[in-house]
TORKOL-4160 file (C-alpha; in steps of 0.2 Angstrom, whole numbers, padded with zeros to 4 digits, m for minus):
423
<pt num="1" X="0387" Y="0047" Z="m0416"/>
<pt num="2" X="0391" Y="0059" Z="m0430"/>
<pt num="3" X="0407" Y="0050" Z="m0435"/>
<pt num="4" X="0398" Y="0034" Z="m0435"/>
<pt num="5" X="0384" Y="0040" Z="m0446"/>
<pt num="6" X="0397" Y="0047" Z="m0458"/>
<pt num="7" X="0406" Y="0031" Z="m0459"/>
<pt num="8" X="0391" Y="0021" Z="m0461"/>
<pt num="9" X="0384" Y="0032" Z="m0475"/>
<pt num="10" X="0401" Y="0032" Z="m0483"/>
<pt num="11" X="0402" Y="0013" Z="m0483"/>
<pt num="12" X="0384" Y="0012" Z="m0490"/>
<pt num="13" X="0388" Y="0024" Z="m0503"/>
<pt num="14" X="0404" Y="0014" Z="m0508"/>
<pt num="15" X="0393" Y="m0002" Z="m0509"/>
<pt num="16" X="0380" Y="0006" Z="m0519"/>
<pt num="17" X="0393" Y="0013" Z="m0531"/>
<pt num="18" X="0402" Y="m0004" Z="m0532"/>
<pt num="19" X="0386" Y="m0012" Z="m0536"/>
<pt num="20" X="0383" Y="m0001" Z="m0550"/>
<pt num="21" X="0400" Y="m0003" Z="m0557"/>
<pt num="22" X="0399" Y="m0022" Z="m0555"/>
<pt num="23" X="0382" Y="m0022" Z="m0564"/>
<pt num="24" X="0389" Y="m0011" Z="m0578"/>
<pt num="25" X="0404" Y="m0023" Z="m0580"/>
<pt num="26" X="0392" Y="m0038" Z="m0581"/>
<pt num="27" X="0381" Y="m0029" Z="m0593"/>
<pt num="28" X="0395" Y="m0024" Z="m0605"/>
<pt num="29" X="0402" Y="m0041" Z="m0604"/>
<pt num="30" X="0385" Y="m0049" Z="m0609"/>
<pt num="31" X="0384" Y="m0037" Z="m0623"/>
<pt num="32" X="0401" Y="m0041" Z="m0628"/>
<pt num="33" X="0398" Y="m0059" Z="m0628"/>
<pt num="34" X="0382" Y="m0057" Z="m0638"/>
<pt num="35" X="0391" Y="m0047" Z="m0651"/>
<pt num="36" X="0405" Y="m0060" Z="m0652"/>
<pt num="37" X="0392" Y="m0074" Z="m0654"/>
<pt num="38" X="0383" Y="m0064" Z="m0668"/>
<pt num="39" X="0400" Y="m0061" Z="m0677"/>
<pt num="40" X="0404" Y="m0080" Z="m0675"/>
<pt num="41" X="0386" Y="m0084" Z="m0683"/>
<pt num="42" X="0390" Y="m0072" Z="m0697"/>
<pt num="43" X="0407" Y="m0080" Z="m0700"/>
<pt num="44" X="0399" Y="m0097" Z="m0700"/>
<pt num="45" X="0386" Y="m0092" Z="m0712"/>
<pt num="46" X="0399" Y="m0084" Z="m0724"/>
<pt num="47" X="0410" Y="m0099" Z="m0723"/>
<pt num="48" X="0396" Y="m0111" Z="m0728"/>
<pt num="49" X="0391" Y="m0100" Z="m0742"/>
<pt num="50" X="0409" Y="m0098" Z="m0748"/>
<pt num="51" X="0411" Y="m0117" Z="m0747"/>
<pt num="52" X="0396" Y="m0120" Z="m0758"/>
<pt num="53" X="0402" Y="m0107" Z="m0770"/>
<pt num="54" X="0418" Y="m0117" Z="m0771"/>
<pt num="55" X="0408" Y="m0133" Z="m0775"/>
<pt num="56" X="0399" Y="m0123" Z="m0789"/>
<pt num="57" X="0416" Y="m0118" Z="m0796"/>
<pt num="58" X="0423" Y="m0135" Z="m0795"/>
<pt num="59" X="0409" Y="m0146" Z="m0802"/>
<pt num="60" X="0395" Y="m0142" Z="m0813"/>
<pt num="61" X="0379" Y="m0144" Z="m0803"/>
<pt num="62" X="0370" Y="m0128" Z="m0808"/>
<pt num="63" X="0372" Y="m0113" Z="m0819"/>
<pt num="64" X="0384" Y="m0102" Z="m0808"/>
<pt num="65" X="0386" Y="m0084" Z="m0809"/>
<pt num="66" X="0395" Y="m0075" Z="m0795"/>
<pt num="67" X="0383" Y="m0060" Z="m0796"/>
<pt num="68" X="0368" Y="m0071" Z="m0794"/>
<pt num="69" X="0375" Y="m0081" Z="m0780"/>
<pt num="70" X="0362" Y="m0074" Z="m0768"/>
<pt num="71" X="0348" Y="m0081" Z="m0779"/>
<pt num="72" X="0356" Y="m0099" Z="m0779"/>
<pt num="73" X="0358" Y="m0100" Z="m0760"/>
<pt num="74" X="0346" Y="m0096" Z="m0746"/>
<pt num="75" X="0345" Y="m0100" Z="m0727"/>
<pt num="76" X="0327" Y="m0101" Z="m0722"/>
<pt num="77" X="0333" Y="m0105" Z="m0704"/>
<pt num="78" X="0349" Y="m0103" Z="m0695"/>
<pt num="79" X="0354" Y="m0121" Z="m0696"/>
<pt num="80" X="0349" Y="m0125" Z="m0714"/>
<pt num="81" X="0356" Y="m0119" Z="m0731"/>
<pt num="82" X="0348" Y="m0123" Z="m0748"/>
<pt num="83" X="0358" Y="m0122" Z="m0764"/>
<pt num="84" X="0350" Y="m0124" Z="m0782"/>
<pt num="85" X="0357" Y="m0139" Z="m0792"/>
<pt num="86" X="0353" Y="m0149" Z="m0807"/>
<pt num="87" X="0344" Y="m0165" Z="m0805"/>
<pt num="88" X="0358" Y="m0176" Z="m0812"/>
<pt num="89" X="0373" Y="m0175" Z="m0802"/>
<pt num="90" X="0387" Y="m0187" Z="m0796"/>
<pt num="91" X="0383" Y="m0190" Z="m0778"/>
<pt num="92" X="0400" Y="m0196" Z="m0773"/>
<pt num="93" X="0409" Y="m0181" Z="m0781"/>
<pt num="94" X="0396" Y="m0169" Z="m0773"/>
<pt num="95" X="0400" Y="m0177" Z="m0756"/>
<pt num="96" X="0418" Y="m0177" Z="m0758"/>
<pt num="97" X="0419" Y="m0159" Z="m0764"/>
<pt num="98" X="0408" Y="m0153" Z="m0750"/>
<pt num="99" X="0418" Y="m0162" Z="m0737"/>
<pt num="100" X="0434" Y="m0155" Z="m0743"/>
<pt num="101" X="0427" Y="m0137" Z="m0744"/>
<pt num="102" X="0419" Y="m0137" Z="m0727"/>
<pt num="103" X="0436" Y="m0143" Z="m0720"/>
<pt num="104" X="0445" Y="m0130" Z="m0730"/>
<pt num="105" X="0435" Y="m0116" Z="m0722"/>
<pt num="106" X="0437" Y="m0124" Z="m0705"/>
<pt num="107" X="0419" Y="m0129" Z="m0702"/>
<pt num="108" X="0422" Y="m0144" Z="m0691"/>
<pt num="109" X="0405" Y="m0149" Z="m0686"/>
<pt num="110" X="0393" Y="m0163" Z="m0693"/>
<pt num="111" X="0383" Y="m0158" Z="m0708"/>
<pt num="112" X="0367" Y="m0167" Z="m0714"/>
<pt num="113" X="0366" Y="m0167" Z="m0733"/>
<pt num="114" X="0350" Y="m0170" Z="m0742"/>
<pt num="115" X="0347" Y="m0170" Z="m0761"/>
<pt num="116" X="0329" Y="m0163" Z="m0764"/>
<pt num="117" X="0319" Y="m0167" Z="m0780"/>
<pt num="118" X="0306" Y="m0155" Z="m0784"/>
<pt num="119" X="0295" Y="m0168" Z="m0794"/>
<pt num="120" X="0295" Y="m0180" Z="m0779"/>
<pt num="121" X="0293" Y="m0165" Z="m0767"/>
<pt num="122" X="0305" Y="m0174" Z="m0755"/>
<pt num="123" X="0323" Y="m0179" Z="m0752"/>
<pt num="124" X="0329" Y="m0193" Z="m0763"/>
<pt num="125" X="0345" Y="m0195" Z="m0754"/>
<pt num="126" X="0352" Y="m0191" Z="m0737"/>
<pt num="127" X="0369" Y="m0193" Z="m0728"/>
<pt num="128" X="0380" Y="m0187" Z="m0715"/>
<pt num="129" X="0396" Y="m0177" Z="m0718"/>
<pt num="130" X="0405" Y="m0181" Z="m0702"/>
<pt num="131" X="0418" Y="m0169" Z="m0695"/>
<pt num="132" X="0435" Y="m0176" Z="m0689"/>
<pt num="133" X="0434" Y="m0186" Z="m0673"/>
<pt num="134" X="0415" Y="m0186" Z="m0671"/>
<pt num="135" X="0408" Y="m0200" Z="m0660"/>
<pt num="136" X="0390" Y="m0194" Z="m0660"/>
<pt num="137" X="0377" Y="m0206" Z="m0666"/>
<pt num="138" X="0365" Y="m0197" Z="m0678"/>
<pt num="139" X="0347" Y="m0199" Z="m0682"/>
<pt num="140" X="0345" Y="m0191" Z="m0699"/>
<pt num="141" X="0332" Y="m0178" Z="m0699"/>
<pt num="142" X="0333" Y="m0164" Z="m0711"/>
<pt num="143" X="0319" Y="m0150" Z="m0710"/>
<pt num="144" X="0309" Y="m0152" Z="m0726"/>
<pt num="145" X="0308" Y="m0135" Z="m0735"/>
<pt num="146" X="0297" Y="m0138" Z="m0751"/>
<pt num="147" X="0303" Y="m0128" Z="m0766"/>
<pt num="148" X="0299" Y="m0129" Z="m0785"/>
<pt num="149" X="0317" Y="m0132" Z="m0790"/>
<pt num="150" X="0329" Y="m0146" Z="m0786"/>
<pt num="151" X="0342" Y="m0141" Z="m0773"/>
<pt num="152" X="0354" Y="m0148" Z="m0760"/>
<pt num="153" X="0351" Y="m0145" Z="m0741"/>
<pt num="154" X="0365" Y="m0143" Z="m0729"/>
<pt num="155" X="0359" Y="m0145" Z="m0711"/>
<pt num="156" X="0371" Y="m0142" Z="m0696"/>
<pt num="157" X="0362" Y="m0149" Z="m0681"/>
<pt num="158" X="0376" Y="m0144" Z="m0669"/>
<pt num="159" X="0379" Y="m0126" Z="m0676"/>
<pt num="160" X="0375" Y="m0117" Z="m0660"/>
<pt num="161" X="0386" Y="m0129" Z="m0649"/>
<pt num="162" X="0400" Y="m0127" Z="m0662"/>
<pt num="163" X="0399" Y="m0108" Z="m0662"/>
<pt num="164" X="0399" Y="m0108" Z="m0643"/>
<pt num="165" X="0414" Y="m0120" Z="m0643"/>
<pt num="166" X="0424" Y="m0108" Z="m0653"/>
<pt num="167" X="0419" Y="m0095" Z="m0639"/>
<pt num="168" X="0426" Y="m0105" Z="m0625"/>
<pt num="169" X="0440" Y="m0093" Z="m0621"/>
<pt num="170" X="0427" Y="m0078" Z="m0619"/>
<pt num="171" X="0415" Y="m0089" Z="m0610"/>
<pt num="172" X="0427" Y="m0095" Z="m0597"/>
<pt num="173" X="0435" Y="m0078" Z="m0595"/>
<pt num="174" X="0417" Y="m0071" Z="m0592"/>
<pt num="175" X="0413" Y="m0084" Z="m0579"/>
<pt num="176" X="0430" Y="m0081" Z="m0570"/>
<pt num="177" X="0426" Y="m0062" Z="m0570"/>
<pt num="178" X="0408" Y="m0066" Z="m0564"/>
<pt num="179" X="0415" Y="m0077" Z="m0550"/>
<pt num="180" X="0428" Y="m0063" Z="m0545"/>
<pt num="181" X="0415" Y="m0050" Z="m0545"/>
<pt num="182" X="0403" Y="m0060" Z="m0534"/>
<pt num="183" X="0417" Y="m0064" Z="m0522"/>
<pt num="184" X="0422" Y="m0046" Z="m0522"/>
<pt num="185" X="0404" Y="m0041" Z="m0518"/>
<pt num="186" X="0402" Y="m0054" Z="m0505"/>
<pt num="187" X="0419" Y="m0048" Z="m0497"/>
<pt num="188" X="0413" Y="m0030" Z="m0497"/>
<pt num="189" X="0396" Y="m0035" Z="m0489"/>
<pt num="190" X="0405" Y="m0046" Z="m0476"/>
<pt num="191" X="0416" Y="m0031" Z="m0472"/>
<pt num="192" X="0402" Y="m0020" Z="m0470"/>
<pt num="193" X="0392" Y="m0032" Z="m0459"/>
<pt num="194" X="0408" Y="m0035" Z="m0448"/>
<pt num="195" X="0411" Y="m0016" Z="m0447"/>
<pt num="196" X="0393" Y="m0013" Z="m0443"/>
<pt num="197" X="0392" Y="m0026" Z="m0429"/>
<pt num="198" X="0409" Y="m0020" Z="m0422"/>
<pt num="199" X="0402" Y="m0002" Z="m0421"/>
<pt num="200" X="0386" Y="m0008" Z="m0414"/>
<pt num="201" X="0394" Y="m0018" Z="m0401"/>
<pt num="202" X="0405" Y="m0003" Z="m0397"/>
<pt num="203" X="0390" Y="0009" Z="m0396"/>
<pt num="204" X="0381" Y="m0003" Z="m0385"/>
<pt num="205" X="0396" Y="m0004" Z="m0373"/>
<pt num="206" X="0397" Y="0015" Z="m0373"/>
<pt num="207" X="0378" Y="0016" Z="m0369"/>
<pt num="208" X="0379" Y="0002" Z="m0356"/>
<pt num="209" X="0393" Y="0012" Z="m0347"/>
<pt num="210" X="0384" Y="0028" Z="m0347"/>
<pt num="211" X="0368" Y="0020" Z="m0342"/>
<pt num="212" X="0375" Y="0012" Z="m0327"/>
<pt num="213" X="0388" Y="0024" Z="m0322"/>
<pt num="214" X="0377" Y="0038" Z="m0315"/>
<pt num="215" X="0366" Y="0026" Z="m0304"/>
<pt num="216" X="0382" Y="0017" Z="m0297"/>
<pt num="217" X="0390" Y="0034" Z="m0294"/>
<pt num="218" X="0374" Y="0041" Z="m0285"/>
<pt num="219" X="0372" Y="0025" Z="m0275"/>
<pt num="220" X="0391" Y="0026" Z="m0270"/>
<pt num="221" X="0389" Y="0044" Z="m0264"/>
<pt num="222" X="0373" Y="0040" Z="m0255"/>
<pt num="223" X="0382" Y="0025" Z="m0246"/>
<pt num="224" X="0396" Y="0036" Z="m0240"/>
<pt num="225" X="0383" Y="0048" Z="m0233"/>
<pt num="226" X="0373" Y="0034" Z="m0225"/>
<pt num="227" X="0389" Y="0027" Z="m0217"/>
<pt num="228" X="0392" Y="0044" Z="m0208"/>
<pt num="229" X="0388" Y="0040" Z="m0189"/>
<pt num="230" X="0380" Y="0058" Z="m0188"/>
<pt num="231" X="0367" Y="0053" Z="m0201"/>
<pt num="232" X="0355" Y="0046" Z="m0188"/>
<pt num="233" X="0354" Y="0063" Z="m0180"/>
<pt num="234" X="0346" Y="0069" Z="m0196"/>
<pt num="235" X="0331" Y="0058" Z="m0200"/>
<pt num="236" X="0325" Y="0068" Z="m0214"/>
<pt num="237" X="0342" Y="0067" Z="m0223"/>
<pt num="238" X="0343" Y="0049" Z="m0219"/>
<pt num="239" X="0326" Y="0046" Z="m0227"/>
<pt num="240" X="0331" Y="0056" Z="m0242"/>
<pt num="241" X="0347" Y="0047" Z="m0246"/>
<pt num="242" X="0339" Y="0030" Z="m0242"/>
<pt num="243" X="0325" Y="0035" Z="m0255"/>
<pt num="244" X="0339" Y="0039" Z="m0268"/>
<pt num="245" X="0347" Y="0023" Z="m0265"/>
<pt num="246" X="0331" Y="0014" Z="m0267"/>
<pt num="247" X="0326" Y="0023" Z="m0283"/>
<pt num="248" X="0343" Y="0020" Z="m0291"/>
<pt num="249" X="0343" Y="0002" Z="m0286"/>
<pt num="250" X="0326" Y="0000" Z="m0294"/>
<pt num="251" X="0331" Y="0008" Z="m0310"/>
<pt num="252" X="0347" Y="m0003" Z="m0311"/>
<pt num="253" X="0336" Y="m0018" Z="m0308"/>
<pt num="254" X="0323" Y="m0013" Z="m0321"/>
<pt num="255" X="0337" Y="m0010" Z="m0334"/>
<pt num="256" X="0345" Y="m0027" Z="m0330"/>
<pt num="257" X="0329" Y="m0036" Z="m0332"/>
<pt num="258" X="0326" Y="m0027" Z="m0348"/>
<pt num="259" X="0343" Y="m0033" Z="m0354"/>
<pt num="260" X="0340" Y="m0051" Z="m0348"/>
<pt num="261" X="0323" Y="m0052" Z="m0356"/>
<pt num="262" X="0330" Y="m0046" Z="m0372"/>
<pt num="263" X="0345" Y="m0058" Z="m0372"/>
<pt num="264" X="0333" Y="m0073" Z="m0368"/>
<pt num="265" X="0321" Y="m0068" Z="m0382"/>
<pt num="266" X="0336" Y="m0067" Z="m0394"/>
<pt num="267" X="0341" Y="m0084" Z="m0391"/>
<pt num="268" X="0324" Y="m0092" Z="m0389"/>
<pt num="269" X="0307" Y="m0091" Z="m0398"/>
<pt num="270" X="0294" Y="m0082" Z="m0387"/>
<pt num="271" X="0284" Y="m0096" Z="m0378"/>
<pt num="272" X="0270" Y="m0090" Z="m0367"/>
<pt num="273" X="0253" Y="m0096" Z="m0362"/>
<pt num="274" X="0238" Y="m0085" Z="m0367"/>
<pt num="275" X="0223" Y="m0081" Z="m0356"/>
<pt num="276" X="0208" Y="m0069" Z="m0357"/>
<pt num="277" X="0214" Y="m0052" Z="m0353"/>
<pt num="278" X="0205" Y="m0035" Z="m0354"/>
<pt num="279" X="0216" Y="m0022" Z="m0363"/>
<pt num="280" X="0208" Y="m0008" Z="m0353"/>
<pt num="281" X="0214" Y="m0016" Z="m0337"/>
<pt num="282" X="0231" Y="m0018" Z="m0343"/>
<pt num="283" X="0232" Y="0000" Z="m0348"/>
<pt num="284" X="0227" Y="0006" Z="m0331"/>
<pt num="285" X="0240" Y="m0006" Z="m0323"/>
<pt num="286" X="0254" Y="0000" Z="m0334"/>
<pt num="287" X="0249" Y="0018" Z="m0330"/>
<pt num="288" X="0250" Y="0014" Z="m0311"/>
<pt num="289" X="0267" Y="0006" Z="m0313"/>
<pt num="290" X="0274" Y="0021" Z="m0321"/>
<pt num="291" X="0266" Y="0033" Z="m0308"/>
<pt num="292" X="0283" Y="0039" Z="m0301"/>
<pt num="293" X="0290" Y="0043" Z="m0318"/>
<pt num="294" X="0273" Y="0052" Z="m0323"/>
<pt num="295" X="0274" Y="0063" Z="m0307"/>
<pt num="296" X="0292" Y="0066" Z="m0309"/>
<pt num="297" X="0290" Y="0073" Z="m0327"/>
<pt num="298" X="0273" Y="0081" Z="m0323"/>
<pt num="299" X="0265" Y="0071" Z="m0337"/>
<pt num="300" X="0247" Y="0072" Z="m0341"/>
<pt num="301" X="0239" Y="0055" Z="m0346"/>
<pt num="302" X="0222" Y="0055" Z="m0354"/>
<pt num="303" X="0214" Y="0038" Z="m0356"/>
<pt num="304" X="0201" Y="0036" Z="m0370"/>
<pt num="305" X="0196" Y="0018" Z="m0367"/>
<pt num="306" X="0182" Y="0010" Z="m0376"/>
<pt num="307" X="0169" Y="0005" Z="m0363"/>
<pt num="308" X="0164" Y="m0012" Z="m0371"/>
<pt num="309" X="0180" Y="m0020" Z="m0376"/>
<pt num="310" X="0180" Y="m0039" Z="m0379"/>
<pt num="311" X="0193" Y="m0050" Z="m0371"/>
<pt num="312" X="0209" Y="m0054" Z="m0379"/>
<pt num="313" X="0218" Y="m0070" Z="m0379"/>
<pt num="314" X="0235" Y="m0064" Z="m0374"/>
<pt num="315" X="0249" Y="m0066" Z="m0362"/>
<pt num="316" X="0246" Y="m0053" Z="m0348"/>
<pt num="317" X="0264" Y="m0050" Z="m0343"/>
<pt num="318" X="0271" Y="m0048" Z="m0360"/>
<pt num="319" X="0257" Y="m0037" Z="m0366"/>
<pt num="320" X="0259" Y="m0026" Z="m0350"/>
<pt num="321" X="0278" Y="m0024" Z="m0355"/>
<pt num="322" X="0273" Y="m0018" Z="m0372"/>
<pt num="323" X="0261" Y="m0005" Z="m0365"/>
<pt num="324" X="0274" Y="0001" Z="m0352"/>
<pt num="325" X="0287" Y="0003" Z="m0365"/>
<pt num="326" X="0276" Y="0013" Z="m0376"/>
<pt num="327" X="0271" Y="0024" Z="m0361"/>
<pt num="328" X="0289" Y="0026" Z="m0355"/>
<pt num="329" X="0295" Y="0032" Z="m0372"/>
<pt num="330" X="0281" Y="0044" Z="m0373"/>
<pt num="331" X="0285" Y="0052" Z="m0356"/>
<pt num="332" X="0304" Y="0052" Z="m0359"/>
<pt num="333" X="0303" Y="0059" Z="m0377"/>
<pt num="334" X="0292" Y="0074" Z="m0372"/>
<pt num="335" X="0297" Y="0090" Z="m0363"/>
<pt num="336" X="0280" Y="0093" Z="m0356"/>
<pt num="337" X="0271" Y="0076" Z="m0359"/>
<pt num="338" X="0253" Y="0076" Z="m0364"/>
<pt num="339" X="0249" Y="0058" Z="m0368"/>
<pt num="340" X="0233" Y="0050" Z="m0374"/>
<pt num="341" X="0230" Y="0031" Z="m0373"/>
<pt num="342" X="0216" Y="0025" Z="m0385"/>
<pt num="343" X="0208" Y="0008" Z="m0386"/>
<pt num="344" X="0195" Y="0003" Z="m0399"/>
<pt num="345" X="0189" Y="m0013" Z="m0408"/>
<pt num="346" X="0184" Y="m0014" Z="m0426"/>
<pt num="347" X="0184" Y="m0028" Z="m0440"/>
<pt num="348" X="0187" Y="m0041" Z="m0427"/>
<pt num="349" X="0203" Y="m0033" Z="m0421"/>
<pt num="350" X="0209" Y="m0023" Z="m0406"/>
<pt num="351" X="0218" Y="m0007" Z="m0408"/>
<pt num="352" X="0229" Y="0002" Z="m0395"/>
<pt num="353" X="0236" Y="0019" Z="m0398"/>
<pt num="354" X="0248" Y="0029" Z="m0388"/>
<pt num="355" X="0249" Y="0047" Z="m0394"/>
<pt num="356" X="0261" Y="0059" Z="m0387"/>
<pt num="357" X="0267" Y="0077" Z="m0390"/>
<pt num="358" X="0285" Y="0073" Z="m0390"/>
<pt num="359" X="0300" Y="0078" Z="m0401"/>
<pt num="360" X="0294" Y="0066" Z="m0415"/>
<pt num="361" X="0305" Y="0055" Z="m0426"/>
<pt num="362" X="0312" Y="0060" Z="m0443"/>
<pt num="363" X="0306" Y="0050" Z="m0458"/>
<pt num="364" X="0324" Y="0043" Z="m0461"/>
<pt num="365" X="0325" Y="0036" Z="m0443"/>
<pt num="366" X="0307" Y="0028" Z="m0443"/>
<pt num="367" X="0313" Y="0013" Z="m0453"/>
<pt num="368" X="0326" Y="0009" Z="m0440"/>
<pt num="369" X="0317" Y="0012" Z="m0423"/>
<pt num="370" X="0312" Y="m0006" Z="m0421"/>
<pt num="371" X="0330" Y="m0012" Z="m0424"/>
<pt num="372" X="0339" Y="m0018" Z="m0409"/>
<pt num="373" X="0352" Y="m0006" Z="m0401"/>
<pt num="374" X="0345" Y="0009" Z="m0412"/>
<pt num="375" X="0342" Y="0025" Z="m0402"/>
<pt num="376" X="0334" Y="0040" Z="m0409"/>
<pt num="377" X="0347" Y="0054" Z="m0411"/>
<pt num="378" X="0345" Y="0072" Z="m0414"/>
<pt num="379" X="0359" Y="0085" Z="m0418"/>
<pt num="380" X="0373" Y="0072" Z="m0415"/>
<pt num="381" X="0366" Y="0067" Z="m0398"/>
<pt num="382" X="0354" Y="0054" Z="m0392"/>
<pt num="383" X="0337" Y="0060" Z="m0387"/>
<pt num="384" X="0336" Y="0049" Z="m0372"/>
<pt num="385" X="0345" Y="0037" Z="m0362"/>
<pt num="386" X="0343" Y="0018" Z="m0365"/>
<pt num="387" X="0350" Y="0003" Z="m0374"/>
<pt num="388" X="0339" Y="0004" Z="m0389"/>
<pt num="389" X="0331" Y="m0012" Z="m0385"/>
<pt num="390" X="0313" Y="m0007" Z="m0380"/>
<pt num="391" X="0304" Y="m0006" Z="m0397"/>
<pt num="392" X="0313" Y="m0021" Z="m0404"/>
<pt num="393" X="0307" Y="m0031" Z="m0389"/>
<pt num="394" X="0289" Y="m0023" Z="m0391"/>
<pt num="395" X="0289" Y="m0028" Z="m0410"/>
<pt num="396" X="0294" Y="m0046" Z="m0405"/>
<pt num="397" X="0280" Y="m0048" Z="m0392"/>
<pt num="398" X="0267" Y="m0040" Z="m0404"/>
<pt num="399" X="0272" Y="m0052" Z="m0418"/>
<pt num="400" X="0272" Y="m0067" Z="m0406"/>
<pt num="401" X="0253" Y="m0062" Z="m0403"/>
<pt num="402" X="0250" Y="m0062" Z="m0422"/>
<pt num="403" X="0248" Y="m0043" Z="m0422"/>
<pt num="404" X="0256" Y="m0028" Z="m0430"/>
<pt num="405" X="0264" Y="m0012" Z="m0424"/>
<pt num="406" X="0265" Y="0004" Z="m0434"/>
<pt num="407" X="0270" Y="0022" Z="m0430"/>
<pt num="408" X="0266" Y="0039" Z="m0437"/>
<pt num="409" X="0277" Y="0053" Z="m0432"/>
<pt num="410" X="0282" Y="0071" Z="m0437"/>
<pt num="411" X="0297" Y="0080" Z="m0430"/>
<pt num="412" X="0292" Y="0092" Z="m0417"/>
<pt num="413" X="0274" Y="0086" Z="m0418"/>
<pt num="414" X="0274" Y="0070" Z="m0408"/>
<pt num="415" X="0272" Y="0052" Z="m0412"/>
<pt num="416" X="0257" Y="0039" Z="m0413"/>
<pt num="417" X="0261" Y="0021" Z="m0410"/>
<pt num="418" X="0247" Y="0009" Z="m0414"/>
<pt num="419" X="0246" Y="m0009" Z="m0410"/>
<pt num="420" X="0234" Y="m0020" Z="m0419"/>
<pt num="421" X="0230" Y="m0037" Z="m0411"/>
<pt num="422" X="0218" Y="m0050" Z="m0417"/>
<pt num="423" X="0202" Y="m0054" Z="m0406"/>
């Protein structure tokens, strides 16, 4: 078991570290993409401003001084650029120069041009400067930014799409990296699951072999003795060995039934009919069924049953299995068993507690005790025989009744299993 724990913890640690590495890679990739996008935005803004500057240099549309360029051009929002101009300007020349300058600086996206008149407080002329090869139909809609001076407005409706288009290499490579990392993570998780299932099955076969090996060996030895003709001359010995065979056969039968019941409930939903049952009577019946084990372990069972308990709507057989499993564990996991069984009803719910003075359960193992095939282990050995199916079956039955089960435990102090069922 020690090697299994080490392997499992190592794999879990590897998955955890791999997850952190993948998360770090994705975070850095997103930061890098954001940085590239911001740089592309700056480059686009600079290209537009330089293009407008070129228009200023080529045609006389405003008093131009390179040191005062920031005063002539402003960008009130990312898609819009305003440039001061005189009210009298040749529109055809302006359009031609702007078109050429935008293409010279590799701004290949549609631009809406508007000429704003301060006196009219509106655009007196608008048009579209189409980029090469565009097939998009436009509805001219340039945001109006009132100013107390005449200006031209350059509006790029597809600015974001254009910038992202220039980043297609980075975006595609990031998507490929993301897919690769997801596949890597899925493969690692699948590998872990397969390894866990394989080791669980191996562990189960190992438990199964040990669980059945001893009773079979005992029955075989007893059968050899019983086949001896002289055994009839020793009735006491005959009765002893016959009792051994009966006890071991009963044990094998109970374990086989446990396996079959669990296998059935794994492949089917629990379907059962409910009837009125008295929880106190079920507790007494379970204690009676376990009387041979209680006597063998010299266990003390104290029943603290609430006298007036209402009837439960439950399946008697399944609920008996639950109580027997909890009592059986309490006896097996205690060196000198002293067990209290408590029933009470409150808040329209029925509570059943099985409290023992056993070895207890470590906190790190508590979260696993209701998983199938899990068995409590201590100092590299299992604390008791079994398949690790009992508590998993118990939880399924309790859940099928609409209830809950919880456990409080301290190593060396014992455990308290409490079942809560609706009345």
